[in-house]
C-alpha positions as CSV (number, residue, x, y, z in Angstrom):
1,W,96.5,-24.4,83.0
2,A,97.5,-22.8,86.2
3,G,96.4,-19.2,86.1
4,A,93.9,-19.9,83.3
5,P,90.8,-17.7,83.5
6,W,87.5,-19.0,84.9
7,W,84.5,-18.8,82.6
8,P,80.8,-18.9,83.5
9,A,79.2,-22.2,82.4
10,A,75.8,-23.9,82.4
11,I,76.4,-27.6,82.9
12,S,74.0,-30.4,82.2
13,V,74.5,-33.9,83.7
14,G,71.9,-36.4,82.5
15,T,70.3,-38.5,79.8
16,R,68.6,-35.8,77.7
17,P,65.0,-37.2,78.3
18,Q,63.6,-34.7,75.9
19,F,65.2,-36.7,73.0
20,Y,65.9,-40.2,74.4
21,D,63.9,-42.6,76.5
22,E,67.1,-44.4,77.7
23,G,70.0,-42.1,76.8
24,E,73.5,-42.5,78.2
25,V,74.5,-40.2,81.0
26,L,76.4,-37.2,79.5
27,V,78.1,-34.1,81.0
28,E,77.5,-31.2,78.7
29,V,79.2,-27.9,79.4
30,H,78.1,-24.6,77.8
31,V,80.9,-22.1,78.4
32,V,79.1,-18.8,78.2
33,G,80.9,-16.2,76.1
34,Y,83.6,-18.5,74.8
35,A,83.8,-18.4,71.0
36,G,86.4,-21.2,70.3
37,D,85.9,-24.9,69.6
38,L,86.2,-27.0,72.8
39,Y,85.0,-30.3,71.3
40,G,87.4,-33.0,72.4
41,A,89.2,-30.7,74.8
42,T,89.7,-31.6,78.5
43,L,88.3,-29.0,80.8
44,D,88.4,-28.5,84.6
45,V,84.9,-27.5,85.7
46,A,83.6,-26.5,89.1
47,F,80.1,-27.4,90.1
48,S,79.1,-24.6,92.5
49,S,75.2,-24.7,92.4
50,W,72.4,-27.0,91.4
51,L,69.7,-25.3,89.4
52,R,67.0,-28.0,88.7
53,P,66.4,-31.6,87.9
54,E,66.2,-33.0,84.3
55,S,62.8,-32.4,82.7
56,T,60.9,-32.9,79.5
57,F,59.0,-30.0,77.9
58,A,56.0,-29.7,75.7
59,D,58.2,-28.8,72.8
60,V,61.8,-27.9,71.9
61,G,61.0,-24.2,72.0
62,S,60.0,-24.6,75.7
63,L,63.2,-26.5,76.3
64,I,65.3,-23.7,74.7
65,A,63.5,-21.1,76.7
66,Q,64.3,-23.0,79.9
67,I,68.0,-23.3,78.9
68,E,68.1,-19.6,78.4
69,V,66.9,-19.1,82.0
70,D,69.4,-21.7,83.2
71,V,72.3,-19.9,81.4
72,A,71.2,-16.5,82.8
73,Q,71.1,-18.1,86.3
74,S,74.5,-19.6,85.8
75,V,76.0,-16.3,84.8
76,E,74.4,-14.7,87.9
77,I,76.0,-17.3,90.1
78,F,79.3,-16.9,88.4
79,T,79.3,-13.1,89.2
80,K,79.6,-14.2,92.9
81,F,82.3,-16.7,92.3
82,S,85.8,-15.7,93.5
83,G,87.7,-18.5,91.7
84,E,89.5,-19.4,94.9
85,A,90.1,-23.2,95.5
86,S,88.8,-22.9,99.0
87,V,85.4,-21.9,97.7
88,L,85.3,-25.0,95.7
89,L,86.6,-27.4,98.3
90,G,84.9,-25.9,101.4
């Protein structure tokens, strides 16, 4: 995929404590603006910023509202990302 475009993404690494007491650790990637089906695909992802720890919320609506904030922050971070490997490795 050399030369493939970078996409903004919000990435969750954790056990989904809102729904499971002892869930398995998962990496979930929401590729913002991508309309295709990526289930089962292999992706290269770059972790450039940490937003917050895993949390539980009063209800699913509150979780969804926080995810919307997380996605907006991820897009903002992406606007400053150059896509150069040295940024990722430095």
